[in-house]
Structures are given as C-alpha cells and as structure tokens.
C-alpha positions as CSV (number, residue, x, y, z in Angstrom):
1,X,0.0,0.3,0.3
2,X,1.5,3.4,-1.0
3,X,0.5,6.1,1.7
4,X,0.7,10.4,1.3
5,X,1.1,11.4,5.1
6,X,1.1,15.3,5.1
7,X,3.3,16.9,7.8
8,X,3.6,20.6,9.0
9,X,6.9,21.6,11.6
10,X,4.4,24.1,14.6
11,X,5.9,25.9,17.2
12,X,6.6,23.2,20.2
13,X,5.0,24.9,23.8
14,X,7.9,22.6,25.9
15,X,10.8,25.0,24.1
16,X,9.1,28.7,23.4
17,X,7.2,31.4,25.3
18,X,4.6,32.2,22.1
19,X,4.5,36.1,22.7
20,X,1.4,38.0,20.4
21,X,2.7,40.7,17.8
22,X,2.1,44.7,18.3
23,X,-0.2,44.7,15.2
24,X,-2.4,41.4,16.3
25,X,-1.6,40.0,12.6
26,X,0.2,37.1,14.0
27,X,2.4,36.2,16.9
28,X,6.5,36.5,16.7
29,X,8.3,33.5,14.5
30,X,11.6,35.2,15.4
31,X,14.0,32.8,16.9
32,X,10.8,30.3,17.8
33,X,12.1,26.0,18.1
34,X,10.0,23.9,15.2
35,X,9.0,20.2,16.6
36,X,6.8,17.7,14.2
37,X,2.3,18.8,14.6
38,X,1.7,16.1,17.3
39,X,-1.2,15.0,15.4
40,X,0.3,14.1,12.2
41,X,3.3,12.1,14.1
42,X,0.5,9.8,14.9
43,X,-0.5,9.8,11.5
44,X,3.0,9.0,10.4
45,X,3.5,6.4,13.1
46,X,0.0,4.4,12.1
47,X,1.1,5.4,8.3
48,X,4.6,2.9,9.0
49,X,2.8,0.2,10.9
50,X,0.6,-0.7,7.8
51,X,3.3,-0.5,5.8
52,X,4.8,-3.3,8.2
53,X,1.8,-5.2,8.3
54,X,0.5,-4.7,4.2
55,X,4.0,-4.1,2.6
56,X,3.9,-0.8,1.2
57,X,5.7,3.1,1.4
58,X,5.2,5.8,3.4
59,X,5.7,8.9,2.2
60,X,5.9,12.6,3.9
61,X,5.2,15.4,2.7
62,X,5.3,18.8,3.9
63,X,4.4,22.3,2.8
64,X,7.1,25.2,4.1
65,X,8.6,29.1,3.5
66,X,11.4,27.8,5.8
67,X,13.6,25.4,4.2
68,X,15.9,24.8,7.5
69,X,12.3,24.2,9.6
70,X,11.3,22.3,6.3
71,X,13.8,20.0,6.9
72,X,14.4,19.0,9.9
73,X,10.7,18.1,10.3
74,X,10.6,16.0,7.7
75,X,13.9,13.9,8.6
76,X,12.4,13.1,11.8
77,X,10.2,11.9,10.2
78,X,11.9,9.6,7.5
79,X,13.9,8.4,11.0
80,X,10.5,6.8,12.6
81,X,11.2,5.0,9.2
82,X,8.8,6.6,6.2
83,X,11.1,5.6,3.1
84,X,10.4,9.1,1.6
85,X,9.9,12.7,2.2
86,X,8.7,15.9,-0.7
87,X,9.5,19.1,1.1
88,X,7.4,21.6,-0.6
89,X,8.7,25.3,-1.0
90,X,7.8,28.5,-2.3
91,X,8.0,32.7,-0.9
92,X,4.6,33.0,-2.3
93,X,2.6,30.3,-0.1
94,X,0.5,31.3,2.2
95,X,-2.9,29.8,2.1
96,X,-4.5,27.2,-0.2
97,X,-2.4,24.3,1.6
98,X,-5.0,21.9,0.2
99,X,-5.1,23.3,-2.8
100,X,-0.8,22.4,-3.1
101,X,-1.4,18.6,-0.7
102,X,-3.8,17.9,-4.1
103,X,-1.3,18.8,-7.0
104,X,1.3,16.8,-5.0
105,X,-0.5,13.8,-4.7
106,X,-1.0,13.8,-8.0
107,X,2.7,13.5,-8.7
108,X,1.8,9.9,-7.5
109,X,-0.4,7.0,-7.3
110,X,-0.8,7.1,-3.4
111,X,-4.5,4.4,-2.2
112,X,-4.5,5.9,1.8
113,X,-3.8,9.9,2.1
114,X,-3.8,10.8,6.0
115,X,-3.5,13.9,8.2
116,X,-3.1,14.9,11.3
117,X,-7.2,15.4,13.1
118,X,-6.3,19.7,13.2
119,X,-2.4,21.2,14.0
120,X,-1.1,24.4,15.6
121,X,-4.4,27.0,13.6
122,X,-6.5,24.8,15.2
123,X,-9.2,24.6,12.2
124,X,-9.1,20.7,11.4
125,X,-9.6,21.8,7.7
126,X,-7.2,20.4,5.3
127,X,-8.0,16.8,5.1
128,X,-11.9,17.4,4.5
129,X,-10.6,20.1,1.6
130,X,-8.5,17.5,0.1
131,X,-10.1,14.6,0.2
132,X,-13.4,17.2,-1.7
133,X,-10.9,18.2,-4.3
134,X,-9.6,15.0,-4.8
135,X,-13.3,13.2,-5.5
136,X,-12.6,10.8,-2.7
137,X,-14.4,9.2,0.9
138,X,-12.8,10.5,4.0
139,X,-12.9,10.4,8.0
140,X,-12.4,13.0,10.5
141,X,-10.6,11.6,14.0
142,X,-10.0,8.1,13.3
143,X,-8.8,6.2,16.0
144,X,-8.6,3.2,14.8
145,X,-7.4,1.5,10.9
146,X,-7.7,-1.4,10.1
147,X,-7.5,-3.0,6.6
148,X,-9.8,-5.2,4.9
149,X,-8.2,-7.5,1.6
150,X,-11.1,-6.0,-0.7
151,X,-10.1,-2.7,-0.8
152,X,-11.4,-1.5,2.6
153,X,-10.5,-0.4,5.5
154,X,-12.3,-0.6,8.4
155,X,-11.9,2.4,10.2
156,X,-13.1,3.5,14.3
157,X,-14.0,7.2,15.2
158,X,-14.5,9.0,18.0
159,X,-18.0,11.0,17.9
160,X,-19.9,12.9,20.4
161,X,-20.3,11.7,23.6
162,X,-17.5,10.0,23.4
163,X,-18.7,7.0,21.9
164,X,-17.2,4.9,19.3
165,X,-18.7,4.3,15.0
166,X,-16.9,1.8,12.9
167,X,-17.2,2.0,9.4
168,X,-16.2,0.7,6.4
169,X,-14.3,2.6,3.8
170,X,-13.1,2.3,0.7
171,X,-9.9,2.7,-1.4
172,X,-8.2,5.2,-2.3
173,X,-9.3,8.0,0.7
174,X,-8.6,10.5,2.9
175,X,-8.3,10.1,6.7
176,X,-7.4,12.6,9.7
177,X,-6.4,10.6,12.6
178,X,-7.2,11.6,15.7
179,X,-4.2,11.3,18.7
180,X,-3.9,7.7,20.9
181,X,-4.1,5.6,18.1
182,X,-1.4,4.2,18.1
183,X,1.8,5.2,20.6
184,X,4.6,6.9,18.1
185,X,7.7,4.5,18.0
186,X,11.0,6.1,19.4
187,X,13.0,8.0,16.9
188,X,16.6,6.9,17.1
189,X,20.2,8.6,17.0
190,X,21.1,5.8,14.2
191,X,18.1,6.5,12.0
192,X,18.5,10.7,12.4
193,X,22.3,9.6,10.8
194,X,20.6,6.8,8.4
195,X,18.3,9.7,6.6
196,X,21.5,12.5,7.2
197,X,22.6,12.4,3.6
198,X,19.4,11.3,1.6
199,X,18.3,13.7,-1.4
200,X,14.6,14.9,0.0
201,X,13.5,16.3,-3.6
202,X,11.8,19.8,-3.6
203,X,8.9,22.0,-5.8
204,X,8.2,24.9,-6.3
205,X,4.5,26.4,-7.3
206,X,5.9,26.1,-10.9
207,X,6.5,22.3,-11.0
208,X,3.3,21.7,-9.2
209,X,1.4,24.2,-12.2
210,X,0.0,26.3,-9.3
211,X,0.4,30.0,-9.6
212,X,0.5,32.4,-7.2
213,X,-3.0,33.8,-6.7
214,X,-3.8,29.8,-5.9
215,X,-1.7,29.7,-3.0
216,X,-0.5,33.4,-1.5
217,X,-2.3,34.6,1.2
218,X,-4.3,37.1,-1.3
219,X,-5.9,33.5,-2.1
220,X,-7.6,32.8,0.7
221,X,-11.6,32.8,1.7
222,X,-10.8,33.2,5.1
223,X,-9.0,35.5,6.4
224,X,-7.5,36.4,9.7
225,X,-7.9,39.3,11.8
226,X,-6.1,39.9,15.1
227,X,-4.8,37.8,17.3
228,X,-5.3,39.0,20.9
229,X,-4.9,36.9,24.5
230,X,-8.8,37.4,25.5
231,X,-9.2,39.7,28.9
232,X,-9.4,38.2,32.0
233,X,-12.8,36.5,33.2
234,X,-14.6,38.5,35.8
235,X,-14.4,36.5,39.5
236,X,-11.1,34.5,37.7
237,X,-8.2,35.5,40.1
238,X,-4.5,33.9,38.9
239,X,-2.9,32.2,41.7
240,X,1.3,33.4,42.3
241,X,3.8,32.2,43.7
242,X,5.3,28.6,44.3
243,X,3.4,25.4,44.2
244,X,3.4,24.5,47.7
245,X,1.6,28.3,47.4
246,X,-0.5,27.8,45.2
247,X,-1.8,25.5,46.6
248,X,-1.9,26.4,50.3
249,X,-3.4,28.9,48.6
250,X,-5.9,26.8,46.3
251,X,-7.2,25.1,49.3
252,X,-8.0,28.9,51.8
253,X,-10.0,29.7,48.5
254,X,-12.2,26.5,48.3
255,X,-12.7,26.6,52.9
256,X,-13.6,30.2,52.4
257,X,-16.0,29.3,49.4
258,X,-17.7,26.5,51.0
259,X,-15.9,24.1,49.3
260,X,-14.6,22.6,51.9
261,X,-14.5,21.6,55.2
C-alpha cells in the first residue's frame, strides 16, 4: 500500500514562550523552535505500521516557506521509518495548502492519504478539503484502522459523547488521524544519521502547475484579522508563587467559598 502523510512543523510549546505581535497580525515567530505537529506524528506512525504489516511505502510531505525548518521535520519523520520525503517550498505560499497537497498527491499513486486531525491553527480543515478536491471518501477523528483485503478499510472514529463509530471506507481515501490511535515509536540517533544524507525532492509552485494567485495569502477566502489574549473574566484570579504556595492558596479559597471544610 502506498501512503502519503501530510505533516507540519509547529512551534514547540515546551521550548518557546509564545508572544503576539503588537499589531495583532500573528505571533512573534523569530527564533521559535519548531517540532512535528503531534497529530501528524500519530498519522506517520499509523502509516508505517500499516506498511510493515501489509507492505508498501510511506511518503511524508510538508508545505513550508522556511526550507531549514521543513527539512528538519521531514527528516525526523523519515527517521521513524518513512521511505520518502517531499518538501514543497515557495516564497509565495501563504494559504491554499489543500490545493498544494492535491497537486503533490497527483504526482504519485497513493492508496491512502493521512493528515493529523488538526495542527497549530486549530481549524481542522485540510484533510476534508483535500478529500473533496480529490473526490475521495473521507473520515475525520479516526482512532482505529484495520486493512480489509478487498480494497476497503475498517475504521473507528470518535464521535460526540465519547462513543465509537465503526465504518468501512473504500480505498483510495483520505483520513484525518486522532491522537491516541497508537504509540509513536522512538526516533533513534541511528535513524536520524541514516536519513541525514538522503536527498529530499523539492517543488516550487511552478513545478506543481500552481500560480501565486492560487496559493498566496490573497487566495484565501478566510482571513485572520486579529490575534489577542482574552481579558480575564469577571471573578477570575491568577494565583502566583511556588507550587506549594499555589496549593495552599487554592485550599484557602475553597474553604472560604464553602467548597471544603
């Protein structure tokens, strides 16, 4: 089975203190440390596990204007066990990610395309948009995949109320993967060294038959107009101090409000 996994590098919250630009147009991205999007990491692990069991290969692709950041993310996922990587980079990229991924997928012959359920933007849109553009079956929040030999998959997905929905879906298809579907494997130093010199093909917009009008920021029908930190709600109190001081203060507040005796 040939599987394409769409991945993205996102700011690492353990390594960065996120700040918003003074004009509210974006977060401050200078000197941010990036790592693989958590949802995408689960998608890569699931793809590798399927091919280890059923045969085939895994290709990881990322769309990023910063080649250095993208290269690091791609090689990490290749070190997990993906056979190929594809870097799509162009100064024009701003939006239109699904359009770019559609063009990439059409350069290959993929039975299954996986994305993470969402990334740092939180919109959870790319998987569904990509499936619609390719006219392929789609399921979101997938937390179980079982390959059926007659060109179908049995999938489980999380629905409201914590219930599990189990369905069959025809291949080729697009699935957005939920965290917890598996346990992503450890990336060894040996694995990183093994892929350090592997050549990763790069595509520009023109290589994919795309124009700046299709993928630039002006191509988006939805534009983000502001970033801001919400005001504290009425009655909210931020507790400062050491962990012990915070615990003692919480206990005092609970006692004063009748929450505990």
